[in-house]
C-alpha positions in Angstrom: -38.8 46.0 -1.9 -40.0 42.7 -0.4 -39.9 39.2 -1.8 -42.8 38.0 0.3 -45.3 36.1 -1.8 -48.2 38.0 -0.2 -47.1 41.1 -2.0 -46.8 40.3 -5.7 -44.6 42.5 -7.9 -45.9 44.4 -10.8 -44.4 43.6 -14.2 -42.2 46.8 -14.1 -40.9 46.0 -10.6 -40.2 42.3 -11.6 -38.2 43.4 -14.6 -36.1 45.9 -12.5 -35.5 43.2 -9.8 -34.5 40.6 -12.5 -32.0 43.0 -14.1 -30.5 43.8 -10.7 -30.1 40.1 -9.8 -28.4 39.4 -13.2 -26.0 42.3 -12.8 -25.1 41.1 -9.3 -24.5 37.5 -10.5 -22.1 38.6 -13.3 -20.1 41.1 -11.2 -16.9 39.7 -9.7 -15.3 41.8 -7.0 -11.5 42.2 -7.5 -9.3 39.9 -5.4 -12.2 37.7 -4.2 -11.3 34.7 -6.3 -7.8 33.3 -6.7 -6.4 32.7 -10.2 -6.9 29.0 -11.0 -6.0 29.0 -14.7 -3.2 30.1 -16.9 -3.5 31.3 -20.5 -0.5 30.8 -22.8 -0.3 33.7 -25.2 2.5 32.4 -27.4 1.6 31.9 -31.0 1.0 28.3 -32.2 3.5 27.3 -35.0 1.9 26.6 -38.3 3.9 23.4 -38.9 5.2 20.9 -36.3 4.5 20.4 -32.7 4.1 23.1 -30.2 7.1 23.5 -27.8 6.4 23.0 -24.1 5.7 26.2 -22.1 6.5 26.4 -18.4 3.4 26.8 -16.3 3.7 28.6 -13.0 2.9 26.4 -10.0 2.0 28.3 -6.9 0.5 25.5 -4.8 1.8 25.2 -1.2 1.3 21.9 0.5 2.0 21.9 4.3 4.5 19.4 5.6 1.9 17.8 7.9 -0.5 17.2 4.9 2.2 15.6 2.9 3.1 13.4 5.9 -0.6 12.4 6.3 -0.8 11.5 2.6 2.3 9.4 2.7 1.2 7.6 5.9 -2.3 6.9 4.5 -0.8 5.4 1.4 1.5 3.2 3.6 -1.3 2.1 5.9 -3.5 1.3 2.9 -0.8 -0.8 1.3 -0.1 -2.6 4.6 -3.8 -3.3 5.2 -4.1 -4.6 1.7 -1.1 -6.9 2.2 -2.6 -8.2 5.5 -5.9 -8.8 3.9 -4.4 -10.7 1.0 -2.4 -12.8 3.4 -5.5 -13.6 5.4 -7.4 -14.4 2.2 -4.7 -16.8 1.1 -4.6 -18.6 4.5 -8.4 -18.9 4.6 -8.5 -20.2 1.0 -5.9 -22.8 2.0 -7.9 -23.8 5.1 -11.1 -24.1 3.2 -9.7 -26.7 0.9 -8.2 -29.1 3.4 -7.9 -32.7 2.3 -6.4 -35.8 3.8 -3.5 -35.6 1.3 -2.9 -32.0 2.2 -2.9 -32.7 5.9 -0.4 -35.6 5.3 1.8 -33.4 3.2 1.9 -30.8 6.0 2.5 -33.4 8.8 5.0 -35.6 6.9 8.0 -33.3 7.5 7.3 -33.0 11.2 6.8 -36.8 11.5 10.1 -37.3 9.6 12.0 -35.0 12.0 10.4 -36.7 15.0 11.5 -40.1 13.7 15.1 -39.0 13.1 15.2 -37.5 16.6 14.0 -40.7 18.1 16.6 -42.7 16.2 19.4 -40.4 17.2 18.3 -40.6 20.8 18.2 -44.4 20.8 21.7 -44.5 19.3 23.0 -42.1 21.9 21.4 -44.0 24.7 22.8 -47.3 23.5 26.3 -45.8 23.1 26.2 -44.6 26.7 25.4 -48.0 28.0 28.6 -49.9 28.5 28.7 -53.5 27.5 29.3 -55.4 30.7 30.2 -59.1 31.0 29.1 -60.6 34.2 31.7 -63.1 35.6 30.3 -65.2 38.4 32.6 -67.1 40.8 31.2 -70.1 42.6 28.2 -72.3 42.0 25.4 -70.9 39.9 21.9 -72.4 40.6 19.1 -71.7 38.3 15.7 -72.3 39.8 12.7 -72.5 37.5 10.1 -73.8 40.0 6.8 -72.0 39.9 4.4 -72.1 42.8 1.1 -70.4 42.7 -1.0 -69.7 45.8 -3.7 -67.6 44.3 -7.2 -68.4 45.8 -10.4 -66.6 45.1 -11.7 -64.4 42.3 -9.7 -61.2 43.1 -6.5 -62.8 44.5 -3.0 -61.8 43.6 -0.6 -64.4 42.4 3.0 -64.6 43.3 5.4 -66.5 41.2 8.4 -68.4 42.4 8.3 -67.4 46.1 7.1 -68.7 49.4 4.5 -67.0 51.5 
C-alpha cells in the first residue's frame, strides 16, 4: 500500500486505511506513558466539605537543578536591585538644579570651613608670643630712594645701588 499521490486509492482501500490509522491512534502501548494524574475514588459526602486526601508525589528533582533554580532567582533579584539603583541615580542626575547642587555641596563646604578654622587655631597656638627687647640705640629710617629709569626698569626701595 503506498501513499503516493500518483496512485490514488479506491474507496474501499481508503476506508480500510482510515480505519487502520484510527485504531493505531487510539492504541496506547502499556508502560509507554507515565501516570501523570491521580483519581480519588473516595465518595463525596452529601453534606459539608470534602476532607483532604493525600495525593502521591513521585517527582524527583536533582540537586543541581534545584541549585540552578535558586541561583537564578538570586541573580534575578540582584540584577533587579542593581537596575533599580541605577534608575534612581539617573533619575536624580536628570533633575539637577542649582539648589540641589548647593544642598549636596554645602556639607562638604562646611566641613572644609571647620577644618580651616581648626588648622588656623592650631597654627596660632603653636606660635609663641615673643617680645623683642632691644638694647642700645634704635634708629628707624623711613627714607625712600628710587633709581628706576626706563620703561621696564626694576625699582629698589630704601637701598643704595
